[in-house]
Chimera marker file (.cmm) of the C-alpha trace (Angstrom):
<marker_set name="trace">
<marker id="1" x="38.634" y="-64.214" z="-47.616" r="1" g="1" b="0" radius="0.5"/>
<marker id="2" x="41.210" y="-63.609" z="-50.297" r="1" g="1" b="0" radius="0.5"/>
<marker id="3" x="44.200" y="-65.832" z="-50.975" r="1" g="1" b="0" radius="0.5"/>
<marker id="4" x="46.607" y="-62.906" z="-50.730" r="1" g="1" b="0" radius="0.5"/>
<marker id="5" x="48.096" y="-60.968" z="-47.862" r="1" g="1" b="0" radius="0.5"/>
<marker id="6" x="48.631" y="-61.768" z="-44.212" r="1" g="1" b="0" radius="0.5"/>
<marker id="7" x="47.705" y="-65.306" z="-43.146" r="1" g="1" b="0" radius="0.5"/>
<marker id="8" x="48.185" y="-65.745" z="-39.394" r="1" g="1" b="0" radius="0.5"/>
<marker id="9" x="45.409" y="-63.379" z="-38.300" r="1" g="1" b="0" radius="0.5"/>
<marker id="10" x="42.824" y="-65.266" z="-40.353" r="1" g="1" b="0" radius="0.5"/>
<marker id="11" x="43.540" y="-68.718" z="-38.920" r="1" g="1" b="0" radius="0.5"/>
<marker id="12" x="40.898" y="-68.597" z="-36.199" r="1" g="1" b="0" radius="0.5"/>
<marker id="13" x="39.176" y="-71.982" z="-36.511" r="1" g="1" b="0" radius="0.5"/>
<marker id="14" x="40.498" y="-75.193" z="-34.934" r="1" g="1" b="0" radius="0.5"/>
<marker id="15" x="40.267" y="-78.207" z="-37.272" r="1" g="1" b="0" radius="0.5"/>
<marker id="16" x="41.439" y="-81.802" z="-37.369" r="1" g="1" b="0" radius="0.5"/>
<marker id="17" x="42.306" y="-83.746" z="-40.501" r="1" g="1" b="0" radius="0.5"/>
<marker id="18" x="41.370" y="-87.432" z="-40.717" r="1" g="1" b="0" radius="0.5"/>
<marker id="19" x="42.143" y="-90.154" z="-43.231" r="1" g="1" b="0" radius="0.5"/>
<marker id="20" x="40.303" y="-93.442" z="-43.663" r="1" g="1" b="0" radius="0.5"/>
<marker id="21" x="42.416" y="-96.341" z="-42.403" r="1" g="1" b="0" radius="0.5"/>
<marker id="22" x="43.285" y="-99.097" z="-44.834" r="1" g="1" b="0" radius="0.5"/>
<marker id="23" x="43.096" y="-101.889" z="-42.248" r="1" g="1" b="0" radius="0.5"/>
<marker id="24" x="40.818" y="-104.905" z="-42.548" r="1" g="1" b="0" radius="0.5"/>
<marker id="25" x="38.172" y="-106.189" z="-40.169" r="1" g="1" b="0" radius="0.5"/>
<marker id="26" x="37.818" y="-109.823" z="-38.983" r="1" g="1" b="0" radius="0.5"/>
<marker id="27" x="36.147" y="-110.987" z="-42.194" r="1" g="1" b="0" radius="0.5"/>
<marker id="28" x="38.499" y="-109.170" z="-44.580" r="1" g="1" b="0" radius="0.5"/>
<marker id="29" x="36.395" y="-106.108" z="-45.348" r="1" g="1" b="0" radius="0.5"/>
<marker id="30" x="37.682" y="-102.554" z="-45.039" r="1" g="1" b="0" radius="0.5"/>
<marker id="31" x="37.513" y="-101.240" z="-41.480" r="1" g="1" b="0" radius="0.5"/>
<marker id="32" x="36.343" y="-97.801" z="-42.607" r="1" g="1" b="0" radius="0.5"/>
<marker id="33" x="37.648" y="-96.113" z="-39.456" r="1" g="1" b="0" radius="0.5"/>
<marker id="34" x="38.902" y="-92.527" z="-39.575" r="1" g="1" b="0" radius="0.5"/>
<marker id="35" x="42.308" y="-91.773" z="-38.042" r="1" g="1" b="0" radius="0.5"/>
<marker id="36" x="43.334" y="-88.213" z="-37.171" r="1" g="1" b="0" radius="0.5"/>
<marker id="37" x="46.520" y="-87.347" z="-39.064" r="1" g="1" b="0" radius="0.5"/>
<marker id="38" x="46.820" y="-83.702" z="-38.029" r="1" g="1" b="0" radius="0.5"/>
<marker id="39" x="45.309" y="-80.770" z="-36.166" r="1" g="1" b="0" radius="0.5"/>
<marker id="40" x="45.764" y="-77.074" z="-36.639" r="1" g="1" b="0" radius="0.5"/>
<marker id="41" x="44.340" y="-73.611" z="-37.113" r="1" g="1" b="0" radius="0.5"/>
<marker id="42" x="42.464" y="-72.770" z="-40.283" r="1" g="1" b="0" radius="0.5"/>
<marker id="43" x="40.446" y="-70.099" z="-42.025" r="1" g="1" b="0" radius="0.5"/>
<marker id="44" x="37.066" y="-71.189" z="-43.406" r="1" g="1" b="0" radius="0.5"/>
<marker id="45" x="34.904" y="-69.540" z="-46.030" r="1" g="1" b="0" radius="0.5"/>
<marker id="46" x="31.575" y="-70.673" z="-47.522" r="1" g="1" b="0" radius="0.5"/>
<marker id="47" x="31.596" y="-71.420" z="-51.251" r="1" g="1" b="0" radius="0.5"/>
<marker id="48" x="27.870" y="-71.970" z="-51.771" r="1" g="1" b="0" radius="0.5"/>
<marker id="49" x="26.402" y="-75.382" z="-52.500" r="1" g="1" b="0" radius="0.5"/>
<marker id="50" x="27.483" y="-78.264" z="-54.677" r="1" g="1" b="0" radius="0.5"/>
<marker id="51" x="25.813" y="-79.449" z="-57.861" r="1" g="1" b="0" radius="0.5"/>
<marker id="52" x="22.060" y="-79.837" z="-57.605" r="1" g="1" b="0" radius="0.5"/>
<marker id="53" x="22.083" y="-83.049" z="-59.630" r="1" g="1" b="0" radius="0.5"/>
<marker id="54" x="24.643" y="-85.845" z="-59.398" r="1" g="1" b="0" radius="0.5"/>
<marker id="55" x="23.717" y="-88.780" z="-61.600" r="1" g="1" b="0" radius="0.5"/>
<marker id="56" x="19.976" y="-89.192" z="-61.163" r="1" g="1" b="0" radius="0.5"/>
<marker id="57" x="19.959" y="-87.964" z="-57.562" r="1" g="1" b="0" radius="0.5"/>
<marker id="58" x="18.958" y="-84.439" z="-56.619" r="1" g="1" b="0" radius="0.5"/>
<marker id="59" x="21.141" y="-83.065" z="-53.832" r="1" g="1" b="0" radius="0.5"/>
<marker id="60" x="22.854" y="-79.928" z="-52.730" r="1" g="1" b="0" radius="0.5"/>
<marker id="61" x="25.590" y="-79.927" z="-50.095" r="1" g="1" b="0" radius="0.5"/>
<marker id="62" x="27.289" y="-76.858" z="-48.629" r="1" g="1" b="0" radius="0.5"/>
<marker id="63" x="30.861" y="-76.351" z="-49.814" r="1" g="1" b="0" radius="0.5"/>
<marker id="64" x="33.650" y="-74.683" z="-47.833" r="1" g="1" b="0" radius="0.5"/>
<marker id="65" x="37.097" y="-73.325" z="-48.656" r="1" g="1" b="0" radius="0.5"/>
<marker id="66" x="39.565" y="-74.141" z="-45.874" r="1" g="1" b="0" radius="0.5"/>
<marker id="67" x="42.991" y="-72.485" z="-45.723" r="1" g="1" b="0" radius="0.5"/>
<marker id="68" x="45.799" y="-74.085" z="-43.683" r="1" g="1" b="0" radius="0.5"/>
<marker id="69" x="49.475" y="-73.373" z="-43.266" r="1" g="1" b="0" radius="0.5"/>
<marker id="70" x="51.592" y="-75.468" z="-45.626" r="1" g="1" b="0" radius="0.5"/>
<marker id="71" x="53.098" y="-78.633" z="-44.237" r="1" g="1" b="0" radius="0.5"/>
<marker id="72" x="49.862" y="-80.562" z="-43.739" r="1" g="1" b="0" radius="0.5"/>
<marker id="73" x="49.540" y="-83.845" z="-45.626" r="1" g="1" b="0" radius="0.5"/>
<marker id="74" x="46.023" y="-83.394" z="-47.015" r="1" g="1" b="0" radius="0.5"/>
<marker id="75" x="44.654" y="-85.375" z="-49.971" r="1" g="1" b="0" radius="0.5"/>
<marker id="76" x="41.314" y="-85.706" z="-51.764" r="1" g="1" b="0" radius="0.5"/>
<marker id="77" x="38.803" y="-87.862" z="-49.837" r="1" g="1" b="0" radius="0.5"/>
<marker id="78" x="40.368" y="-86.976" z="-46.478" r="1" g="1" b="0" radius="0.5"/>
<marker id="79" x="37.992" y="-85.427" z="-43.965" r="1" g="1" b="0" radius="0.5"/>
<marker id="80" x="38.293" y="-82.151" z="-42.073" r="1" g="1" b="0" radius="0.5"/>
<marker id="81" x="36.368" y="-82.043" z="-38.806" r="1" g="1" b="0" radius="0.5"/>
<marker id="82" x="35.284" y="-78.507" z="-37.950" r="1" g="1" b="0" radius="0.5"/>
<marker id="83" x="32.638" y="-77.333" z="-35.469" r="1" g="1" b="0" radius="0.5"/>
<marker id="84" x="30.979" y="-80.740" z="-35.416" r="1" g="1" b="0" radius="0.5"/>
<marker id="85" x="30.843" y="-80.937" z="-39.211" r="1" g="1" b="0" radius="0.5"/>
<marker id="86" x="32.592" y="-83.428" z="-41.458" r="1" g="1" b="0" radius="0.5"/>
<marker id="87" x="33.993" y="-81.772" z="-44.568" r="1" g="1" b="0" radius="0.5"/>
<marker id="88" x="35.117" y="-84.136" z="-47.347" r="1" g="1" b="0" radius="0.5"/>
<marker id="89" x="38.221" y="-82.856" z="-49.157" r="1" g="1" b="0" radius="0.5"/>
<marker id="90" x="37.553" y="-82.486" z="-52.884" r="1" g="1" b="0" radius="0.5"/>
<marker id="91" x="40.659" y="-80.549" z="-54.012" r="1" g="1" b="0" radius="0.5"/>
<marker id="92" x="43.949" y="-79.282" z="-52.545" r="1" g="1" b="0" radius="0.5"/>
<marker id="93" x="45.635" y="-76.270" z="-54.085" r="1" g="1" b="0" radius="0.5"/>
<marker id="94" x="49.244" y="-75.408" z="-53.261" r="1" g="1" b="0" radius="0.5"/>
<marker id="95" x="49.909" y="-72.116" z="-55.055" r="1" g="1" b="0" radius="0.5"/>
<marker id="96" x="53.679" y="-71.675" z="-55.565" r="1" g="1" b="0" radius="0.5"/>
<marker id="97" x="53.181" y="-67.896" z="-55.324" r="1" g="1" b="0" radius="0.5"/>
<marker id="98" x="51.907" y="-68.388" z="-51.755" r="1" g="1" b="0" radius="0.5"/>
<marker id="99" x="54.055" y="-71.227" z="-50.439" r="1" g="1" b="0" radius="0.5"/>
<marker id="100" x="52.952" y="-70.560" z="-46.842" r="1" g="1" b="0" radius="0.5"/>
<marker id="101" x="49.429" y="-71.979" z="-47.324" r="1" g="1" b="0" radius="0.5"/>
<marker id="102" x="47.287" y="-74.775" z="-48.721" r="1" g="1" b="0" radius="0.5"/>
<marker id="103" x="43.803" y="-73.990" z="-49.993" r="1" g="1" b="0" radius="0.5"/>
<marker id="104" x="41.379" y="-76.894" z="-49.679" r="1" g="1" b="0" radius="0.5"/>
<marker id="105" x="37.977" y="-77.125" z="-51.309" r="1" g="1" b="0" radius="0.5"/>
<marker id="106" x="35.558" y="-79.288" z="-49.340" r="1" g="1" b="0" radius="0.5"/>
<marker id="107" x="31.974" y="-80.509" z="-49.407" r="1" g="1" b="0" radius="0.5"/>
<marker id="108" x="29.959" y="-81.061" z="-46.244" r="1" g="1" b="0" radius="0.5"/>
<marker id="109" x="29.076" y="-84.682" z="-45.572" r="1" g="1" b="0" radius="0.5"/>
<marker id="110" x="25.505" y="-85.631" z="-44.643" r="1" g="1" b="0" radius="0.5"/>
<link id1="1" id2="2" r="1" g="1" b="0" radius="0.2"/>
<link id1="2" id2="3" r="1" g="1" b="0" radius="0.2"/>
<link id1="3" id2="4" r="1" g="1" b="0" radius="0.2"/>
<link id1="4" id2="5" r="1" g="1" b="0" radius="0.2"/>
<link id1="5" id2="6" r="1" g="1" b="0" radius="0.2"/>
<link id1="6" id2="7" r="1" g="1" b="0" radius="0.2"/>
<link id1="7" id2="8" r="1" g="1" b="0" radius="0.2"/>
<link id1="8" id2="9" r="1" g="1" b="0" radius="0.2"/>
<link id1="9" id2="10" r="1" g="1" b="0" radius="0.2"/>
<link id1="10" id2="11" r="1" g="1" b="0" radius="0.2"/>
<link id1="11" id2="12" r="1" g="1" b="0" radius="0.2"/>
<link id1="12" id2="13" r="1" g="1" b="0" radius="0.2"/>
<link id1="13" id2="14" r="1" g="1" b="0" radius="0.2"/>
<link id1="14" id2="15" r="1" g="1" b="0" radius="0.2"/>
<link id1="15" id2="16" r="1" g="1" b="0" radius="0.2"/>
<link id1="16" id2="17" r="1" g="1" b="0" radius="0.2"/>
<link id1="17" id2="18" r="1" g="1" b="0" radius="0.2"/>
<link id1="18" id2="19" r="1" g="1" b="0" radius="0.2"/>
<link id1="19" id2="20" r="1" g="1" b="0" radius="0.2"/>
<link id1="20" id2="21" r="1" g="1" b="0" radius="0.2"/>
<link id1="21" id2="22" r="1" g="1" b="0" radius="0.2"/>
<link id1="22" id2="23" r="1" g="1" b="0" radius="0.2"/>
<link id1="23" id2="24" r="1" g="1" b="0" radius="0.2"/>
<link id1="24" id2="25" r="1" g="1" b="0" radius="0.2"/>
<link id1="25" id2="26" r="1" g="1" b="0" radius="0.2"/>
<link id1="26" id2="27" r="1" g="1" b="0" radius="0.2"/>
<link id1="27" id2="28" r="1" g="1" b="0" radius="0.2"/>
<link id1="28" id2="29" r="1" g="1" b="0" radius="0.2"/>
<link id1="29" id2="30" r="1" g="1" b="0" radius="0.2"/>
<link id1="30" id2="31" r="1" g="1" b="0" radius="0.2"/>
<link id1="31" id2="32" r="1" g="1" b="0" radius="0.2"/>
<link id1="32" id2="33" r="1" g="1" b="0" radius="0.2"/>
<link id1="33" id2="34" r="1" g="1" b="0" radius="0.2"/>
<link id1="34" id2="35" r="1" g="1" b="0" radius="0.2"/>
<link id1="35" id2="36" r="1" g="1" b="0" radius="0.2"/>
<link id1="36" id2="37" r="1" g="1" b="0" radius="0.2"/>
<link id1="37" id2="38" r="1" g="1" b="0" radius="0.2"/>
<link id1="38" id2="39" r="1" g="1" b="0" radius="0.2"/>
<link id1="39" id2="40" r="1" g="1" b="0" radius="0.2"/>
<link id1="40" id2="41" r="1" g="1" b="0" radius="0.2"/>
<link id1="41" id2="42" r="1" g="1" b="0" radius="0.2"/>
<link id1="42" id2="43" r="1" g="1" b="0" radius="0.2"/>
<link id1="43" id2="44" r="1" g="1" b="0" radius="0.2"/>
<link id1="44" id2="45" r="1" g="1" b="0" radius="0.2"/>
<link id1="45" id2="46" r="1" g="1" b="0" radius="0.2"/>
<link id1="46" id2="47" r="1" g="1" b="0" radius="0.2"/>
<link id1="47" id2="48" r="1" g="1" b="0" radius="0.2"/>
<link id1="48" id2="49" r="1" g="1" b="0" radius="0.2"/>
<link id1="49" id2="50" r="1" g="1" b="0" radius="0.2"/>
<link id1="50" id2="51" r="1" g="1" b="0" radius="0.2"/>
<link id1="51" id2="52" r="1" g="1" b="0" radius="0.2"/>
<link id1="52" id2="53" r="1" g="1" b="0" radius="0.2"/>
<link id1="53" id2="54" r="1" g="1" b="0" radius="0.2"/>
<link id1="54" id2="55" r="1" g="1" b="0" radius="0.2"/>
<link id1="55" id2="56" r="1" g="1" b="0" radius="0.2"/>
<link id1="56" id2="57" r="1" g="1" b="0" radius="0.2"/>
<link id1="57" id2="58" r="1" g="1" b="0" radius="0.2"/>
<link id1="58" id2="59" r="1" g="1" b="0" radius="0.2"/>
<link id1="59" id2="60" r="1" g="1" b="0" radius="0.2"/>
<link id1="60" id2="61" r="1" g="1" b="0" radius="0.2"/>
<link id1="61" id2="62" r="1" g="1" b="0" radius="0.2"/>
<link id1="62" id2="63" r="1" g="1" b="0" radius="0.2"/>
<link id1="63" id2="64" r="1" g="1" b="0" radius="0.2"/>
<link id1="64" id2="65" r="1" g="1" b="0" radius="0.2"/>
<link id1="65" id2="66" r="1" g="1" b="0" radius="0.2"/>
<link id1="66" id2="67" r="1" g="1" b="0" radius="0.2"/>
<link id1="67" id2="68" r="1" g="1" b="0" radius="0.2"/>
<link id1="68" id2="69" r="1" g="1" b="0" radius="0.2"/>
<link id1="69" id2="70" r="1" g="1" b="0" radius="0.2"/>
<link id1="70" id2="71" r="1" g="1" b="0" radius="0.2"/>
<link id1="71" id2="72" r="1" g="1" b="0" radius="0.2"/>
<link id1="72" id2="73" r="1" g="1" b="0" radius="0.2"/>
<link id1="73" id2="74" r="1" g="1" b="0" radius="0.2"/>
<link id1="74" id2="75" r="1" g="1" b="0" radius="0.2"/>
<link id1="75" id2="76" r="1" g="1" b="0" radius="0.2"/>
<link id1="76" id2="77" r="1" g="1" b="0" radius="0.2"/>
<link id1="77" id2="78" r="1" g="1" b="0" radius="0.2"/>
<link id1="78" id2="79" r="1" g="1" b="0" radius="0.2"/>
<link id1="79" id2="80" r="1" g="1" b="0" radius="0.2"/>
<link id1="80" id2="81" r="1" g="1" b="0" radius="0.2"/>
<link id1="81" id2="82" r="1" g="1" b="0" radius="0.2"/>
<link id1="82" id2="83" r="1" g="1" b="0" radius="0.2"/>
<link id1="83" id2="84" r="1" g="1" b="0" radius="0.2"/>
<link id1="84" id2="85" r="1" g="1" b="0" radius="0.2"/>
<link id1="85" id2="86" r="1" g="1" b="0" radius="0.2"/>
<link id1="86" id2="87" r="1" g="1" b="0" radius="0.2"/>
<link id1="87" id2="88" r="1" g="1" b="0" radius="0.2"/>
<link id1="88" id2="89" r="1" g="1" b="0" radius="0.2"/>
<link id1="89" id2="90" r="1" g="1" b="0" radius="0.2"/>
<link id1="90" id2="91" r="1" g="1" b="0" radius="0.2"/>
<link id1="91" id2="92" r="1" g="1" b="0" radius="0.2"/>
<link id1="92" id2="93" r="1" g="1" b="0" radius="0.2"/>
<link id1="93" id2="94" r="1" g="1" b="0" radius="0.2"/>
<link id1="94" id2="95" r="1" g="1" b="0" radius="0.2"/>
<link id1="95" id2="96" r="1" g="1" b="0" radius="0.2"/>
<link id1="96" id2="97" r="1" g="1" b="0" radius="0.2"/>
<link id1="97" id2="98" r="1" g="1" b="0" radius="0.2"/>
<link id1="98" id2="99" r="1" g="1" b="0" radius="0.2"/>
<link id1="99" id2="100" r="1" g="1" b="0" radius="0.2"/>
<link id1="100" id2="101" r="1" g="1" b="0" radius="0.2"/>
<link id1="101" id2="102" r="1" g="1" b="0" radius="0.2"/>
<link id1="102" id2="103" r="1" g="1" b="0" radius="0.2"/>
<link id1="103" id2="104" r="1" g="1" b="0" radius="0.2"/>
<link id1="104" id2="105" r="1" g="1" b="0" radius="0.2"/>
<link id1="105" id2="106" r="1" g="1" b="0" radius="0.2"/>
<link id1="106" id2="107" r="1" g="1" b="0" radius="0.2"/>
<link id1="107" id2="108" r="1" g="1" b="0" radius="0.2"/>
<link id1="108" id2="109" r="1" g="1" b="0" radius="0.2"/>
<link id1="109" id2="110" r="1" g="1" b="0" radius="0.2"/>
</marker_set>
């Protein structure tokens, strides 16, 4: 998928966007619950895998590029739920040359 050209025909995947709530539990710890902040149609494209080594741990997680229409409030560390997968948002790119879309780079959560 290229970031140029017609957008609507490529938005074929239904996704929801979730953000971790900042509320506290009964003993004052973070609740850690995810709250859906938006739903919409997206285009998804595989980007390969993440770094093989992070710190001293060997790992490799699939990465995905997700394209949405502009207007969604997406930030790093949000989660995109797609086809039963949780995709952690790593970067959001709003290209001023293509103001109709947001390109989001994600990493699949274990």
